[in-house]
C-alpha positions, 0 to 999 in steps of 0.5 A: 722695056715696057712697063706692064702696068697702066698708071692713072696719072703719068707726070712729066717732071719732078720739080716743084709743079710735078712733086706738089701735084703728085702729093695732092693727087695721093692725098685726094685719092690715096689709091691713085697710081701716080708715076713721076718721070724726073730728069734729076738724080738724087737730092737737089742742092740747097740755095743754088738750084732754082729761082721762084723762091718768093711766094704770095698768098695763093701759092703760100696757101697751096703749099702750107695748107692744101699740101700740109707743108706749113710745119716744114715751111715755118721751121726750115724757110723764112716768113716773108714780110710781103712785097716791097718796092723802091722807086729810084732817087737820083743816082740810087746811092741812098736807099733812104731817099727812095719812095718805098711801098711795102708793109711796116710789119709781117702781113696777117696771112703768112707768106714764105721765102723758099729755098727751092732745093731744100723744099723740093727735097722735102717734097720728094720725101713726102711724095715717096712716103705717100706711094708715088712711083718717082723715077729719077734720071729719066729723059723723055723721048716722046709722048703718044697721045691716045685719047681713046685708050691710054697715053704712051710715054717713051723715055730713057733711064740708066741707058735703057729705053723704056715706055709707060702708059697712063690714063692721064698725062700731065706735063710738069716739065717746065720749059721743056714744053713736051706736050706744048711743042708736040701739039703746037699750043704755044702763043707768043706774048708781046712781053720781051724781058731778060733775066740774070741772077745769082745766090750770095752766101751770107745774105744782105740786110739792106737796112744797114744801108740806112743804119744812120737814118733813124727816121727811116728805120723807124718806119718799120714796126721792128728794125731789121725786118725789111730784109725779109720782104721780096725787095724790088729795087726799081728803075727805068726798064728794070727791077732787081730782086733781093730774096733771103733764103733759110739756108743763109743765102740771098737770091739776087736777080735782074729783070731788064727790058732790052729796049733800055738794058740790052741782054749783053749788059747782063749776060755774064756775072762781070757784066752784071756787076758793071750794070749794078755799079751804074744802076744800083751802086749800094748793092754793087758795093756789097757784091763786089767785095763778096765775089767769093761768096757767089754760089752760082750764076744763071741767065735766061732771055725772053722768058715770057710765053703764053699757051692756047690750052692747059686742060684737055678733054683728051685727058692731058693737062699742063701745069706750072711753066709747062703751060705759060709764064708771065714775069716774076715781078709779082711772084705769081709762079706758085699761085699758077701752080696751085691753080693748075694742080688743084684743077688737075687733081679735081678732074682726075679724081672725078674722072676716075670715079666715072664722072663726065668732067667735060663741062667742068674742064672747059670752064676751068680751062677758059678761066685759067687762060683769062686769069693768066691774061690778067696776070700778064696784063699787070706786067706786059709793056710796063717796064718803061714806067718802072722808074716813073713814080707818078705812074708806079705808085698808083699802079703798084697799089692798084695791082696789089688791091686787085691781086688780093680781092678776086681769084686769090681770095677765092683760092685762099678761102678754099672756094676755088674748086667749088664749081657752083660757087665759082660759077656764081661769082665768076661774072664779078671776077671777070669785071675785075679783069675787065677793069684791070685791062682798062686801067693798065692801058691808062698806066702805059699811056700815062707814062708817056704823058707825065714823067717825074724824076726825084732826088728824094727824100720822100715822105713815108707812104701810107696805103689807101684804105682799099689796099689795106682792106684787100690784105685783111680779107685774106684772114676773114672767115666767110660764109658763101653769101658773105664771100660773094658779097665781099667780092661784089663790094670789091668790084665796086671799090675797083670801079671807084679806083679806076675812075680816080686813076683816070681823072688823075692821069688825065690831068696831062691831057689837053682835053680834060674830063670834067670830074663832075660828069659821071664816067663809065669805069669800064670805058676809061682811057687817055685817048680822048678821041675814043671816049664817045665810041668806047662809051665813057659817058654811057653805061650801067655804072657811072661815077663822078670823081666825088662819088668815086672818092666816097666809095673808096676812102683815102683814094687820093693817097694813091697818088705820088704828089704828096710823097715828094714834099720832103722826108718824114 
């Protein structure tokens, strides 16, 4: 059966990426003809449905402000108390002895823990109310890409074979990777990690684990709000997430590097429980007494992948996991959906208005791939350091700072689709990306040079000024010139932090750099044999350690040494 109507946009997949794109397209241009082909029938179940429940600033801004979902999020989901990380201490039998990095109160910029089933049901209702042609129970058979006319999609629905045509074709079908497979666009990444997860009815308040420790409880401005963070329990080669949901469930997941924890150790629920007993006994004690409250169990192997292109001049795009996926560690999935959907909407609307979008499309395609590489670099081959606080404390701080002061800041400040402004500041954004590449390799090499294990207890962590400021920028109103200047200042601070991290990590080297000798932050590294060739002592930007500390106030607070001197 052939649909006689040619649609402006055909979206493959009616999950988070596909539904939000349909809504954004209809709001940007109400007359746009949008058809969504979704394999699901009926409403989604709450709680035990999909992961990807944690949002960070760009994704939260996209859902709440760009899509206008703030009222729904505030009423039916949970405000999030940021990302929180616990380094290991001894046998992990006492959470209060572990080094903790996380906010003392809810951040100024609202983020959310999202029940995916509840949220996608509301997105479905909204998309339909805006006039989206949502077709459920569809199984896509094939796509025929026809750049000179309209793309053709063959699918089955209710036992009937059907076809539909569209000027633009968007793959939002996640790991089905319809277009990616069709065109051979996949790119392997050297990040091999496995995951297993379940949802537990009734939630978990992890502050109960330290209820008899008033000093630990007192680190928060309000008792009981740690549970509203995306909590990360970390150890060698793994992290465990704890994400509360508005439907009175908690999402619990393990991501593990198979070099330390082979997939077989987490491949089913009983094995997961055994694994938790060995690595996270406080959590295991709770779960094993509440097995009847387990709502589901799912698992995936080798979950990371890349892609060669996400936007094409042949009028197709890949959004969400239909394109690339790095890791859930910093909750970037909704951010990448927001970026991809926003660019797709911009390209479609301009194309339908008769504008030539070729130059803009190539610019954003290149920028998206570089942004994904930036996201991936923060996690790629770092699991081996997850239990090493001497590396992970500065790394978590560096990653937090860089995450908030570049593309996320642009998106939250609604400049991401301002093509001319983005062209203006892109050199500074890419300086941040270049610095990050250098510093991430330092972290990998530092983990080999110096390892620290602690029984605890640990002093309370106080973030360096650069980290606190990076969060505060998200709620400041800027003119274009002010925002460009803020990003330039952020680059300068990142350069200083890179120099400081380099000198601290280099303390483990036989040949240590002289802190009084200026170094190039874009050439820092722990392989002394490469210093001259890499240009460590030459370049347009050169900083001594003293100069770096002046630029980035409180930089020494990044380093773990002072945290291991006793409880506070």
